[in-house]
C-alpha positions as CSV (number, residue, x, y, z in Angstrom):
1,M,-38.2,-23.9,6.1
2,A,-38.9,-26.4,3.3
3,A,-37.7,-23.9,0.7
4,T,-34.5,-23.5,2.6
5,N,-33.9,-27.2,2.7
6,G,-34.8,-27.5,-1.0
7,T,-32.2,-24.8,-1.8
8,L,-29.6,-26.6,0.3
9,D,-30.3,-29.9,-1.4
10,T,-30.0,-28.3,-4.8
11,K,-26.7,-26.7,-3.8
12,L,-25.4,-30.0,-2.4
13,N,-26.5,-31.9,-5.4
14,R,-24.7,-29.4,-7.7
15,A,-21.5,-29.6,-5.5
16,L,-21.6,-33.4,-5.8
17,E,-21.9,-33.1,-9.6
18,L,-18.9,-30.8,-9.7
19,I,-16.7,-33.3,-7.9
20,G,-17.7,-36.1,-10.2
21,G,-20.7,-37.5,-8.5
22,S,-19.0,-39.7,-5.9
23,I,-17.0,-39.5,-2.7
24,D,-14.1,-41.7,-2.0
25,P,-15.1,-44.3,0.7
26,E,-12.1,-43.3,2.9
27,I,-13.2,-39.7,2.8
28,A,-16.8,-40.7,3.6
29,E,-15.6,-42.6,6.6
30,T,-13.3,-39.7,7.8
31,Y,-15.7,-36.8,7.7
32,A,-19.1,-36.6,9.4
33,S,-21.0,-34.1,7.3
34,I,-21.7,-34.1,3.6
35,E,-20.3,-30.6,3.3
36,Q,-17.0,-31.7,4.8
37,R,-17.0,-34.8,2.5
38,I,-17.6,-32.7,-0.6
39,L,-14.8,-30.2,0.3
40,A,-12.4,-33.0,1.1
41,Q,-13.2,-34.8,-2.2
42,A,-12.8,-31.5,-4.1
43,L,-9.3,-31.1,-2.5
44,E,-8.4,-34.7,-3.3
45,N,-9.5,-34.1,-6.9
46,V,-7.3,-31.0,-7.2
47,E,-4.3,-32.9,-5.8
48,L,-4.8,-35.7,-8.4
49,A,-5.2,-33.1,-11.2
50,E,-1.9,-31.5,-10.2
51,Q,-0.2,-34.8,-10.2
52,R,-1.6,-35.6,-13.6
53,L,-0.5,-32.2,-14.9
54,R,3.1,-32.7,-13.7
55,E,3.1,-36.2,-15.3
56,I,1.8,-34.7,-18.6
57,Q,4.4,-31.9,-18.5
58,K,7.1,-34.6,-18.1
59,L,5.8,-36.4,-21.1
60,V,5.2,-33.4,-23.5
61,G,7.3,-30.7,-22.0
62,D,6.6,-27.5,-20.2
63,R,3.2,-26.0,-21.1
64,D,4.6,-22.5,-21.7
65,A,7.0,-23.8,-24.3
66,V,4.3,-25.9,-26.0
67,L,1.7,-23.1,-26.0
68,V,4.0,-20.5,-27.6
């Protein structure tokens, strides 16, 4: 069982790295399990990235036009 826990810990640590190493306090308060928190933070990160992309597109134009 220890190997299974070690594997789970490794996966959770990697997932935390992929979301930037921290979880928003509001997300941490809202969700009970670390898995739920990681997934909620990942979704929040995607939403923020989409907002930033839209803002960048407004500033520099549509990416298709720029990349051609």
